[in-house]
N, C-alpha and C positions, 0 to 999 in steps of 0.2 A: 583654763577652760579647754576641754577637748574639742578638736576640730570636727564639725559635722561631716558625715559621709553620705553622699547622694547615691540613691539606689535606682538602678535601671530596671525598667519593665521589659521582660523578655519577649513579649508579644508586640509591643509598640516601639521599643527602643528608646522611649522617653524616660528621663530621670524624674520620677513622680513620687519619691518617698525619701525621707531623710532619717538617719539615725545619729544619735550623739553618744559616743563611747563615754563611759564613766571616767572621771579623772583618776589617776593612779592612787591617790590617797583615799578616795571614796571606795575604790575597788578593794583595797586592803581592808578598810573598815567593814565592808560587806562580807568579805571572807572571814574575818574575825567574828562577826555576828553570827554567821552560819555555823561556824565551828563551836561557838558557845551553846547555841541552841541544839546542837546535835545530841548533847547529853539527855535532854528532855525527850527527844525523839527515840533514843535508845531505851530509856526507862519506860516508854510507852509499851514496850514488848512487841513481839512479832504480831500477835493478834491485833493489837492496836494499830500497828503500821499497815496491816492488811486492810483493816476497816477504813483507814484514811485513804488508801489508794482506791478502794472501791467507791468511796464518796467522790474522789477525783474523777473516776470513770463516769459516774452519773453526771457530774458537772460538765464534762466534755461532751457527753451525749446531748445535754441541754443546749450547749453552745456550739453544736456541731456546724450549723450553717455558717456562722461567722468564721470559724476555723477553716472550713472548706474554701470560703471566699478568699481568705488571706493566702492560703496555700496556692490557689489558682493564680492569684496575682503574683506570687513569688516565682512560680515555675512555668506558668502559661499552659498547663495541662490539667484536665479535669479527672479523667478516670483513674490515673495513678494517684492523684490527691485523695480521692475517695478511698482507694486501696490503702494508702498510708494511714488514714485515720482508722480504718477497720483493723489493720495490723497492729496499730498502737493499742487500741482497745483490747484486742485479743491477747496481746502480750501482758497486759495488766492481769487479766484472768489467769493466764498460764503461769506467771511467776508467783501470783498469790497462792495458787494451788500447789506448786512445787516447793516453795520456800520452807514450809514446816519440816518436811522430810530432809531437805538439804542442809538446813541450819541446826538440826538437833544435836545436842551434846551427847557424847558417847563415853562409855567406860570399856576399857580393853585390858586383857591380860598381858603380862610381860614375860620375858624369859626368866625373870627372877621371881619365884613364887610368892615372896612376901612383899613385893612392891606392886601396888595397884596403879594403873594409868587412867587418868581422866583427861579427856580432851575438850577444850572449848575454843572459842575464837572471838576476837573483838574486832569491830569494824574500824576501818580507817575513818578518822573524824570527818574530813572534808575531801570529797572527790571532785575533780575538775573534768568536765566533758567539753571537748572542742570538736565540733561536728561540721560536715561539709554541706554544700548547696544542692546536691542532686536529689536527696530525699530529706528535706529540711526537718520535718517532724519525726520521722522514723529513726533517723540516725542521731538525732539529738536526745532521743529517749531510750534507744536500745540498750545503752549502758546505764542510764539513769534509773530505770525501774528496778533492776536487781540490786543496784547500789542502795537505793532507798530501803528496800526490804531487808537488806543486810544490816541496816542501822546507820548508814552514812548520811551526812548532809551532802548536798550536791549543788554545784554552780555550773551552769551550762553557757557556753559561748557559741551560738550557731554562726554559720557563715554570714558575713556582711552582704553577700550577694542575694540571700533569700531571708530577710529578717522580719517580714511582715506578719508571719504566723505567730510571732512571740506575743503580741499584744492580746489577741483573744485567748491564747494559751495561759498567759499570766493571769487573766481574769478568772479562769477556772481554778488556778492554783490559789489565788487570793481568797476564793470562796471557801477554802478548806482550812480552818484555823491551825490544824496540826501540821499542814504542809507549808504554809506561807513563810514560816520562820526558818525552814531547813532546805528549801528548794528555790533556786533563783535562776532566771535566765537574764543574761546581760548582752547588750548590743556592743558591737565593736569589730575591729579588724585584727590584723596580725599583732599589733602592739598589745591589744587587750588580751589576746590569747597567750602571748608570751608572759604577760603579767600574772595571768591565772596560774600558769605553771610554777611561778615563783611563790605562790601563796596557798597552794593546796597540798594535801598529803598523798595523793595518788592522782594520776592523770590518764584519761582515755582520749585518744586522738584518732580521728578518721580523716584521711586526706592524702595528699601527694607524698611521694617519697622524700622530696626535697624538704618540705616543711616537717614531715615526720621525723626526719633525721635531727633537725634542730630541737624538736620537742624532746626526743629521746636523750639527746646530749644534755639539755638543760635539766631534765629530770635526774639524770645520772649524777650530775654535779651536786644535786641536793639529796641524793640517796633516797629518792622516792620512786615507787614503781611507775612504769609507763606501759600502757597497753596500746599498741599502735596497729591499726589496720590501714594499709597503704594501697598503692596502686596494683593493678593487675593487667595482664595481657593474656586472658584465659583462652586456651586452645580447645577445640573440639576435634576429636578423631573419629572418622566414619569408616569403619571396616567394610570390606567387600560384601559381607553378609547382611549389612544393616537394612532395616526397613526404610526405604527412601522417603516414603510418605511421612512416617514418624520423624525421621531425622531432619528433613527439611523444615517441617513445621516447628519442631522444638528449637532448632538452631536459629531460625528466623526470629522466634519469640525471644530467645536468649540473647540475640544480637541487637534487636531494635527496641525492646521494651524500654520505656522512659527515654526514647530516642537514643538508646545506647549509652545513656549517661549513668552508668553503674559500674562499680568496681568488679561486679560479678558478670558483666557482659561477656559473651563470646566474641573475641576480637580476632581470632585466627582459626581457620577451618582447614583441616587436612583430610583429604578424601582418597580412598583407594582408587588407583588407576582404572580398574575394571568398571567402576560405576561413576567415574568423575563427570563425564558429559551429562549423564542422566540427572545426577545430583544438581549440577549447575542449572540445567534447564528448569527443573522443578522449583529450585530456590528462587530463580529470577521471576518465574511466573507468579509465585506467591508474593514476593516482595513488591511486584508492580501493582498488586491489588490494594496495598496499604496507601492511605491518603494522608496528607497533612491536615492537622487540626486547625485549619485556616479556611475561611476568615473567622469561624467561630470555634470554640473549644470542642463542640460536638461534630465538627466537619470531618474529622478523620482520627486516625490512631496515633499519628506521629506529631508530637508537640514540638515547640521551638527549642533551639539550643539555649539553655538557661544562661550560661555565662558567656559574655561576649568574647573573652579571651580564648574560650574553648572553640568557638567558631573559627578563629584564626588557626588554631592547632589542627583542626579537622581539614581545613583548606590546605594547609601546608603538607599534611600527610598525603592527601589526594594528589596534589601537584607533584610531590616527590615520586609517588608511585607511577604516575602517568609519564613523567620524564624518563623513568627507568624501564618503561616497557609494559606496564600493566594495562589490561584491557577492561573497559567499563561495560557492564552488561545492563545496568539500570542505575538511575540516580547519577552520582558522580560529581556533584558540586554543592556548595553552600549557597543558598538563595536568600535574597533580601525581599521579604514580603511584609508590607505594612510596618516596616521599621524593625521587625524582628528577624533573627537569623534562623534558617530552616535547612534541613538536609533530608532528602528522601532516602529510603533504604537503598544502599549501594552495594552491588555485587561486583567484585573484581577478580579476574584471573590473570595468569601470566605474572604472578607475584613471586617474590623471593625474599630471603632474609637480609638482603642489602637495602630493603625499603623500610622507611619509618613505620609504615602501616603494618608491618609484620614484627616490629621490634619495640616500638614505643607505644605507650598507652594513648589511644586515639579518643576514647570516650565519646563515640558517635555511632550512628547506625551503619557502620561500614563492615562488610563481610568479604574479606579477602580469602579466596579459596585456592588451595595448592594441592596438587596430586602427590601421592606417595606409592612406592612399589611394595614395601614390606611393612609389617607392624613395627619392626625395629627402627626403620627409617622414620616412621611417624612419631615414635616415642622420642627419638633424638631431636626431631624438629620441635616437638612440643616443649622439650626441656631446654631448648636453645633460647633462653631468656633470663633476664635478671629477676623476673617475677615468679611467684608461686602461690597464687591465691586459690584458684579453683580451676576446674577443667570439666570436660565431658567426653564420654566414649560411647559410641553406638555400634552394636553388633547384634545379630540374631540370637547368638548364644551368649547368655549372661556371663557364663564362666569365662569365655574368651575375652569379653569386654573387661571383666575384672582383672584378668591376667595382664592386660595392657595397662589398666588404671593403676595397678600396683607399682608400676615403674615411672609414673608421672610425678614429678616433684611439685606437688600442690597439696593444699590442706583439705580440700573437699572436691571429690570427683563424682559428678552425676553420671549415672548409667542409663542410657536410652532416654535421656531427657537433658535439659540444660538449666543451669542457674538455680538448682533446687535448694541451695542454701538460703535463697530469698524466701522460701516457703517452709523449710524443715529446720527447726531450731533445736532439735534434741541432740544432734550429733556434735561432740566436741571436735574442734579442728584448730590446727595452728597454721599460721602463714609460713610459707617457705621463702627463702632468699630475701629479697628486698620488699616483699609484700606485707611485712609486718613483724611485730615483736610482742612477746608476752603471751599470757594465757588466753584460752578460747573464750569468745563472747557467745558461744553456743554451748548447750548442754549444761551439766551441773557446775562446771568451772565458771560459768558466766556470773554466778552469784558468789561462789566461795572465794573468788579472787579478790573480793573486796574485804576479806577478813584476814587478820593475822592470827595464826594458830598458837594456842597456848597448851602446854602439857603440865598436868599436875601429877607428880610422882609421889605416891603416898605409901609410906611404910606401914604394913598391917600387922607385923609380928615383931616382938622384941627378942632378937637373937643376936648372938655375936656375929658380926659381919666381917669377912676376911679382908676387906680393903681398909678397915679402920686401923689406926695405930693402937697398939696395946698400951694403954696409959695406966693400967692398974699395977 
């Protein structure tokens, strides 16, 4: 019998929910059942799969209130939970619209005139998705939807920190006969995630570098693909010509949305000396207007720190910065209110790269601001990291901003805005350095990576071919 896992409520600190991971033998049986059912899902054809996903969308809309309630209980915040569901529903429509073009079979000419090339692709039978706690619904489905349209069966293991949303979501899945046999969500912690890697044909993982490394190594031993999106320490560079009103608003949003609990959060800010003081003054003024979503979820914009261990990391980074000379302009501590952990938007100056807050992923609403003298210095500072997920550059002249962005070692760089990859899904991007591994989860590759390509080389004319042995 698997040991139950007690789940903490991020607003109250109470352990008010329990999950029971499946026994290893039962998980193996479930994976085998999904893999067998995948053939029926594939035979349904793309049109049939699109119809099933559209039916799922309607079921989610019908059960939206229960799903929202569960997400709020999981995360302690309301507006982002509403946004998660909206984004999820939009992604179903987007992928259903794009899939027919992206998955069509093609015929191509070859360099040999009497050989015709036909291309097709076959889906991996069973995809495993292991997702984190910061956006429980969105990140458990961002890979799932394109994989389903590609023809794969999918098993999802969301974080054990935020599992409540699974029950109402499974109710919507079970309402769709075509889906319930090829899509499953399972409860569990690290052991369950590790077992999934051992029993699927491809794995998608979103989470920490440490765990991602284990997932990648386990997948490599089995010779199965692993698509890993890991940590980030995203920089923003504000050049001297930047619009300060725009830059401060965008960076504030990019830093504190979802209480900074996003791999796409701006976690380091580099500002030209000439405008440094003005920038800090405006950023602090705007940050101080934001309020905690306490005592109710409608009270403010800043929700609780979802994972208790993350509260300890944020506290450690702030203490380390203060001990090394950082100056706090607003916020600056993790608070205990009503049993939950909270952190107000925090602006720091007098920071440097000897501090954890400038080098390690903080995952909180912390904005350390550091001046630079030249764009070259800013680029060097931005690239002084083990991470390379995304970044932002601000300048009056778009051409100059792009010139700086070209030199940043990151997969997605927002120009005159921040964290745009949370909104724009059309552009393919790869993670640099330790921020990830594998094909893009954005753009066309997000669906084609779930397919193995096949080439049919067809001889069209009967002539003597020079590479054959002469056997006559």
